Residue, then its C-alpha position, 0 to 999 in steps of 0.5 A: x769738423x766740416x760744414x757744407x752749404x749751397x752758398x757761403x756768403x762772407x760778410x754780414x753787412x748790407x751786401x752780405x745780408x742782401x745776398x743771403x735774403x735773395x739766395x733762395x730765389x735763385x735756387x740756393x736752399x742752404x745759405x751760410x753767412x760768416x761774419x768776423x764781428x760779434x754782431x751783424x751790421x758790417x762797418x755801420x756800428x763802427x762809424x762816427x756817432x753823428x753819421x747821417x745818411x744822405x739818402x732818405x729812408x724811402x731810398x735806403x731799404x734792402x730787398x723785402x723789408x722797408x726802412x721803417x718810419x718817415x720815408x723822407x727823413x735821413x736815418x742815423x747810423x744807429x737806425x741803420x744798425x738796428x735796421x740791419x739787425x732786424x733784417x738779419x733776424x728775418x733771413x732763412x740763413x745760418x749766420x755765424x758771427x765771430x768767425x773770421x775767414x782766413x782762406x777760400x780755396x778751390x778743391x774738387x770742384x767746390x770751395x773750401x772756406x777756413x776760419x781762424x778758429x780752425x773751422x772748415x766749410x765747403x760750398x759750390x758757390x761763394x760770394x765775397x761781400x765784405x765790401x769796400x769799407x774793410x781797409x781804411x786808406x791813408x795816403x803816404x803823405x811826406x813827413x807822416x812818420x815824423x808827425x808827433x800829433x794825433x793821426x787817425x783815419x775817419x774809421x776811428x773817429x767817433x765824436x768831436x769831444x776829445x778834440x775840444x780846444x785843439x787845432x785839427x785838420x780834416x783831410x778829404x773832400x767827400x761827405x764824411x770829411x765835410x760832416x766831421x769837419x762841420x761838427x769839429x768846428x763847434x769845439x776845435x779850430x778846424x781846417x778842411x784840406x782837399x786836393x780840389x774844391x768841395x763839389x757841392x750838390x743840392x740835396x733837394x733840387x726843385x723841391x725833390x730829394x736828389x735820389x728821387x731824380x736819380x730814380x726817375x731818370x734811371x741814373x741810379x741804375x745806369x751801367x756807367x761804372x767806368x765813367x763814374x769812377x772818374x767823376x770827382x767826389x761830390x757832397x750832397x747838402x741841404x744847406x746844413x753843412x755849408x752853414x755849419x762850416x761857415x758858422x764855425x769858420x772852417x776853412x777849406x785849403x789846398x792839400x798841405x805838401x808835407x807834415x812836420x813833427x808839430x804840424x803841416x806845411x801848406x801848399x802856399x808856403x806857410x807852416x802851421x802847428x796842428x794837434x791832430x790830423x783826421x784822414x777822411x780819405x776813403x777805403x781800399x778793396x781788400x780780400x786777403x782771404x782770397x789770396x791763392x784763389x786766382x780771383x785777385x790781381x797782383x795788387x789784391x784787387x778783385x778780378x771780376x766783371x760786374x761782380x762775377x769773378x774770373x774763376x768759376x763759382x765765385x762772386x762779389x757784392x759790395x764794390x763801389x760802382x760795381x754795376x751802377x752809381x748805386x752799387x754799394x749803397x743800401x738801395x743798390x746792393x740788392x740789385x747787384x746781389x740779384x745779378x750775381x746770384x742769377x749768374x752764379x746759379x746758372x753756372x752751377 
């Protein structure tokens, strides 16, 4: 059976929900949201248990619905999940979960979207909003296949308890790597391995949260995407994470040169036995369902300008630095969604 909509949004995480919320303002009366998981929320429900936002609640809202509670607190993973699910219940959109999109192809001036259960949907406009957290990236480190210990991406890490008493190396220099290493240090002998020193940034310079400064200076929305992509990763901290790393003797070391069957070889020469490697090494954009659509480069990256695909009637929301520093954040996806919907509506 074929189902028709004005707009099909792929993904019901923060990007897809923000897009669906703004769709009616841009003339899309019938919006269909397709989500592979059995509930809305995107990647948020799968993050590690202790994850805490680095942006205060007052700077963590999607369009039209304030994040509840004290605006100065830093919400937890579960608070974000609950917020997204409450947000979805308010939307004037048809949201279908447990629907994995397998292909999006043009036909007769429209898009045909097929799901793995054989369902087929059509729309004049499609927004790919599966975001940047669909495909965990693990670098091809020398000896990785030989390593006999536990090796997992941060996407599969939940809590420190399974690593109690173990020797663990966390690879990465960003917020997630630091958060995970800080809590692992309390129960395991932990080292943080990165290619460059941690770029610490004060969470509250001059008594104001850094996001207040971002907003006041306009940095949050400045169109600096090409420049920002080259800026080294930084870690926001109000002091708690540096304190935790120091208290638990979590050492930061230069990235190891290779893995061995029972451990690592450090850059300065010595070998060390290791029980587990946790790769907090980020994600790569991937849109397998757009294969054959003409919207992807040969390596799978999307062909777009600020979220507008190079093929008509298709857009992207949820790409890091898509238009600004705050793209692909709770506070920023709404601006990107509005831009993309405005452009797509004009070309209908």
